[in-house]
N, C-alpha and C positions, 0 to 999 in steps of 0.2 A: 534480601536483594529484589526478590519478587514484590514484596510489600512496597518497597520503595519505588519500584517501577510503576505499579498502579497509582501511587500517591503523585509521582509526577505527571502521569497522564492526566489526572484530575486537576492538579494545580496549572497545567498549561491550559485548562479551559477557562481563559479569562474573558473579559469583556471585549477584547479584540478579536476572539474567534468564536464567541458564542452569541446567540440571538434569539429571539422568540417570535412566534407568529402572532399576527393581528387578528385573523379570521379564525374563530374557535372551530374546533372539530368535535363532532359527535359520535357516539357508539351506537350499537344497536339498541341499547337500553336507554337511548336519548340522554346520557350523561354527557355534559359539556366539560371539556378538558382543554388545556394549552400544552403547547408543545414547546419545549426548550431545546434548541438545535445547536449542537457544538461538534465540530469535526476536527481531526488532526490529520489531514491528507498525507502529510510528509513524514508522518510517524513510522518508524521502521517497525517490522513485525519481530517480536522477540518471543520465544518459547516460554520465557518466564512469566508471560502475561496471564497464563491459564493458572498458574500455581496458587495465586490468592483465592481465585474461584473454587479451586478443588479443596482448599483447605476448609471451606465452609461446608462441604459434605460430611457426613457422620464417619464414613471410612475413607474419606479423602479418595485417592486412585488406587487403593490397596485391594478392594474387594467390589463386586457388584458390577454393575454397568459401567461405572466410572473407571474400571480398569481398562477399558479400550481406550481411554483419553491419552494416547500416545502423542506427545507434543509434536515431534517432527511430522507424523503423518496428518494431525490436524492443520498445521499450518501450511502444508502443501495444497490445500483445498482451494476452491475458487470463491469460497464465501464462508465467513466466520462470524458468529454473533453470539455474545454473552449477554445474560440478563439476570440481574439480583433484584429483589424487592425487599421492602422492609420485613415482610413476613417470611423472608428467606425462601422465596419460591425461585428457584434457579432453573434456567433453561439454557441450553447450548445447542446452537443450530450450525451445522457445518454442511457444506456441499463438497463432496470429494468425488474424484474420478477413479474408476476401478484401476487403470493402468496409467503409468505416467506419459506413455506415448499417446498422443492424440488421435483417436480413430474416429474418421468420419464415416457415418454410415448414410449411404444414398440408395436409390433404388436400382443402380446398376451394379452394386457391389453383392457378392455372394457370401462373403465372411459374415459371420454372427458378431454380435456385440461381445466386447470382453466379458467373461466371466468374472465372477468376483466372490470373495468371502470375507469374513471378518479379519481373517489373519492376513489376507492380502492388502486389506485397506488399512488397517490400525496396526497390524503387526502383533496382535495380541488376541487372546480368546477370553471368554468369560468364564471364571471358575465359581460361579454361583453368586447369589445375591448377597448384599450387605447384611450384616447380623440387625442392624438398627433399621433397615428399610422394610416398609409394610408389604411393598410388592415391587418387583422388578421385572418389567416386560419389554420385550422387543417386538417392534410392529414394522412388517413389510407390506407396503402399499403398491398396488399395481394400478396405475393410471388407468381411467376409462378408455381412453385411446389406445393403450396397449391391449386392454382386455378385448375391445373390439377387433383388432388385428389378430390377436391369438385365436379368436372364435372363427376367423376366415381360413385358417390354416387347415390342410388336408387332416382328416382324422386316421389316416392309415398308420401314422407313426404315434398314435395316441398311446398312452402308459396303460399297460393292463391293470386290471383290478387287483391282481395279486401283488401289485408293487406296494410296499409298506409306506409309500409316500401318499398314496391315494386313500382317502377315508371319507367318511360321510360329511358333506358340506364342502369339500374341497374339488375344485374344478380342476381336472387333469388337463394338461396342455401339452401338445408335442413340441412347442417352441423353446420350453425351458424344463429344468429339472431342480428341485430344492433338495439341498442335503439333509434338512432336519424338518421333521413333520410337524406342522404348526398344531397348537392347541386349540385354536378356534379361527374361524374364517368369518369375516363380517362383510356384508354387501351393502354398498350404499344404496340409499333411497333414492330413486330416479325421479326427478321432477319434470315439469313440462318445458323447462329450459335446458334440460341435460338428458341426452338419450343413452349415453353410455355410462354404466355404473361402474365404480371402481371397487377393487377388492382390498380388504386388509388382513393380512395374516398375523395373528397374535401368538407369541412365543413367551411362556413363562421361563424365568430363569431359576426358579427356586429348586427344581430338581436337579440341577447341574452342580457339579463339584470339581475339586481339582483332579480327581481320577477320571472323570468324565466331563471335560469343558465343553462349553457351548460355543459352536463354531458355525454360524448361518452361512450358507453359500448358494449361489444361483448359478447354474451352468446352462449357457444358451446352446441349444441344437441347431436351430434354424435362424437365419437372419430376418429380422422383424423391424419395419420402419414404422414409426407413429409419431404423433405430434403432441406435446405435453400441453397443458393448460397454460394459456398466455395473458397477458393484460389485453384489453381492447385495442390499444395502441402501442406501437413499439417507439419508445422515446429514445432519441439520440442527441447529444449536445457536442458541438463543435465550435472552433474560432474561426474567424474570417478576418481578412485583412492582412497587411504585412508591414514590417518595420517595428520599431521599438517605441512609436509614439502613441498610436491609436489602433483600434481593432473593433470587432463586433462579436458578440456571442450569440449563437443561433441554437435553437432547439426544434428538431424536426419530428414530426409525427407521422407513423405510416400505420394503417389499419392492419391487423392480424387476422381478420376474417370472423371474429367471434362477436361482432357488435349485434348482429341480427339475433343470435341465440340468446344473449344475455339481457337484451333491452325488451324482449316480448312484444315487439311490434315491427312492422314494416319500415326498414331503414331507408328505402328508396325515395319516401316522401320528403318534399322540401321542409315540412315542419319539423322533422326528426333532427333533433340537436343532441350532440353528445358533450357533456360537461367534463372538463379537464381542469384540475387545480394544480398549480405550479407553485412550488416554493423554493426560492433560489436565494443563496447567501454569497456575497462577494465580499473580499477584503477591502480595508479602507484605501489601499493604494491602487485599487482599480475604480476609476472614477467613472461611473456608469451614468449616461445621460438617458434618463427614463422618458423624456419627450420624444426620443427618436424611436420608440417602440413601433414595430411594424409587424403585420400578420399577413402571411401568405396562404391562400388556400388553392390548392392545385395551380400553383405557380402563378396565381392572381393576387394582387393586392387587395386587402380589405380595410374597410374603415374599422378603427379602434372600438368604436362605440357599438358597432354591430357584432364584433367578435368577442369582445370582452365584457362580461357581465359585472364583474366587481374587481377591484385592484387596490391593493394596499401597499405603500411603499414607505420603508424606513430608511431615509438616507444615512450614508456613512459619515461618521466624524473621524477626522484625521487623527491617527495615533490613539484613539480611544476605542471605537466600536466598528463592527462591518456594518455594510448595508444589507438590507432584504427587501425582497420583492414577493408579494403574493398575488396571484391573479387567477380569476375563474374564467377560462374560456368556454366558448359556445362554438362548437365545430360541427359542420353537417355530418350526418351519418355516412353519407354516401360519398364522402371525399376520398381521394387517393392519397394526398399529402398535405402537409400543413406545416409552415415553419414560422416561428417567431424570432425575431431579431431585436438586439439591443446593442447601440454603440457605446463605446467607452474609450477613456484616455488612461494611458498608464502614468502613474505618479512617481516621484522620485523619493528614494529612502536615504536616510542618513547611513553613513558606512557602518555604523555599530547596529544597525537594524536588519543588515542583510544575513540570512541563515547561511550555514555551512553549504558548500557547493551551489552558490547562487547562480553560476552560470548555466546550470542546468534548467532554471525556470523556477516559477512561482505556481503553486498549486490553488486551484479554486475548488471549494467543496461541490459534491455532486449536488445535482437539483433533485428534489423530491416532487414527484408527480403521482398525483392520487385521483381516483375516478369516484365520486361521491354516489353515483348511481348503481356501481357495481360492487357486490358484496361476495366475498369469498368464504364459503363454509361447506362442510362435508358432514351429511346427516347418515347415519347408519340405522338399521332396523332398530325398532325400540326394544329395550331390554334392561330390566332392572340391575342386571350385573354390569352394565355399562356405567352404573353411578360410581362404581368403585375404581374406574379408570379416569384419571384426571386429564390425561392427554386428549381422550375422546370428547370429553366435555368441552375442552378447549377447542378443538376442531369444529364443533358444532356451532361455535359463536360465529355471529355474522361480524366480519371485519371488513373495512374499506381495502380495495385492491390498491397497492402501492407499487411503485416502480422507481429505481433510482438511475439517474444518467450517468455518463462518464466524468472523471474528475479531469479537469482541464489543466493544461501545463502553459502558463503564459509567460514568454520571455520578457524581461525587464532589462533596462539599461543598467549594467553592472561596472563599478569602477574597477581600475586594474590594481587588484589587491597585492600584486608583486611589486609595484613601484616603491612602497616604503622599505621593503626588503632590500630591492637594489640600492636605494640611496644609503640605507645603513650599512651595507656590505661595502660600497666602495669608500665611504666616509671612514669606516673603522680601518680599512686597509691602508688608506693613505696616512691617517694618524699613527698607525703601528710602524709604518716604515720611517715616518719623520721621528718620532719619539725613540724608536729603537736605535736608530743612528745617532741621534743626539745623546742618549744616555751612554751609547759605546764610546763616544768621543770624550764625554765628561768624565766617565770613570777610568780612562785609560792613563797610566803613568809612564810617559815617554821615557824619562831618564833613568828609571829603573830597568825598563826594557832595553836601553842601550848597555847599561853596565853588565846586564846579564848576558846579552849578546857577544859583548867584548870577552867576557871571561869564558864564554863557551868557545869562542873563535881561538882565544890563546890556548885553551887546553886541548883543542883539537889539533893545532899546529904541531909538527914534529920537532925535535930539538935540531936535527940537520938543516931544516928549512929556515928555522929562525936564525941559525949560525950564519948560513949562506946569505941571509938578507942583510944582517949586519955587516958582513964582510963587504958586501956590494956597496952598501951606503958609505962606509969608511974609504974605500978606493975611489969612488966617484965624487966623494965629498957632498953628497945629497943626504937631506934628513931621512930618517927611517918613516916611510909611509905606512900609515895604518888603514886597514880595510875599512872602507865606508860601511858605517852601520846600516844593515837593511831595515832597522825600525825607523831610520829618518826617511828612507825612501817610502816606506809603507805609510807613515804618518802624513807624508806629503800628498800621496795618492788618496790616502783616505779622506782628507780634507776636501780635494777635489770631488770625490764621490759624493761626500756629504752634500757639497754645495749643488751638484748636480741633481742629486735626490729631492732635495728641498725645492729647487727651482721647477723641476718637473711636476712635483706634487702641488706646487701652488698654481701653476698653469692648469692643471687638470681640474683643481678645485674651482678656480675662476671660471674657467670654461663650462663646466657642470652647472652652476649656479646661474651663469649667464644665459644658458639655453632654457 
């Protein structure tokens, strides 16, 4: 079932939902590569989607770190990403929340953040590494902003040296406490663009077993408020307009306050420009008018030639392929807000092309926003032992900062799918009444019913009543009256009823089709 599920996902990636970019991307090693972009925004989340990925692991989810991969726990997260290469390099990225209840931490609150552990998040513990795995490590990273805020806390509550959690190389903090002592602590190399180094705690799972499982936990003692690393601009996408005929797509950008730290020069100068690359895919039934492109900076309209450095458009083809748009924006570094808008018309679909629950709306995949001048990487103190840790080598690679916008829900004009059902129902009802009554009349034998009723009446009459009836007929000289057969009356009334039913059914059908 799981293999079939993944196969169905791949089979659904057809030309109608998949496209590729025209502007090539480069990596830190100046290698040029192309992007094939395909999304299934309406696809429901299924816990069986993870099973084929786990089957590729040496011990599946029976041992090692993969034992933490509890399906319900993972699919409750905010973010989930699976990756498999030809070399069977498998990565799984999940963003989870420590507790189901959403806890908002502000400067006015006095409650600390929710504490967590592997058991509370995944519902499982690690019973050692997989036998076929060369190494199994767990990493706990403290963001640079968090480390800076922890250093500001009063030292009066600092953990004593006698505590077994404190050891050489580990910073003790009054803000939290770890349940397991880390094997190593790595500190990030601070550059000119970054003032707060992050810490990385390394845990080796090899020394743990079923009798002594690994269950890392973090308990907060004091409330701490910090800001994690963000993209230079916060991108958000929304719809404008009303009705089922036309509308507009808008992408807004707001600075996050990190431009000056990452660009290495003064952002207040007019010559400072921030490059933003947008890659957006729209289905074929959304008719985008690219000539209506408008750019607003600080609520002021800008000319397209001054704001857009490069633009590639691939128009959609009806019922064949979606449309795509790539643009490279040049925005002032000192701006407060920027908005890019595009108008579109909503097309009409055949009744067979509507997906289930079409009244909910049609999904437009999220747009991909990248910042070419911004590279994300984490460099730790040089050590030969780091070469044996592949994930650290991956973190030290320079990669372009990416962000994704929201998935849009566009309402389209949908037909009344219940109309065929209503027509079929009333037609079948009328024909059932007509043919049922007709067959009843055709199959009924009136003469046999009359003889049966006469014999039944004669048997029911007593001898005294029959003698009195004969005596009265002789005295009066009148012939003996026989009781009128009820079948005659019933057949008479049945014929009238049938005629009425046929007449009403004919009028109903004529009136229905006339309307």
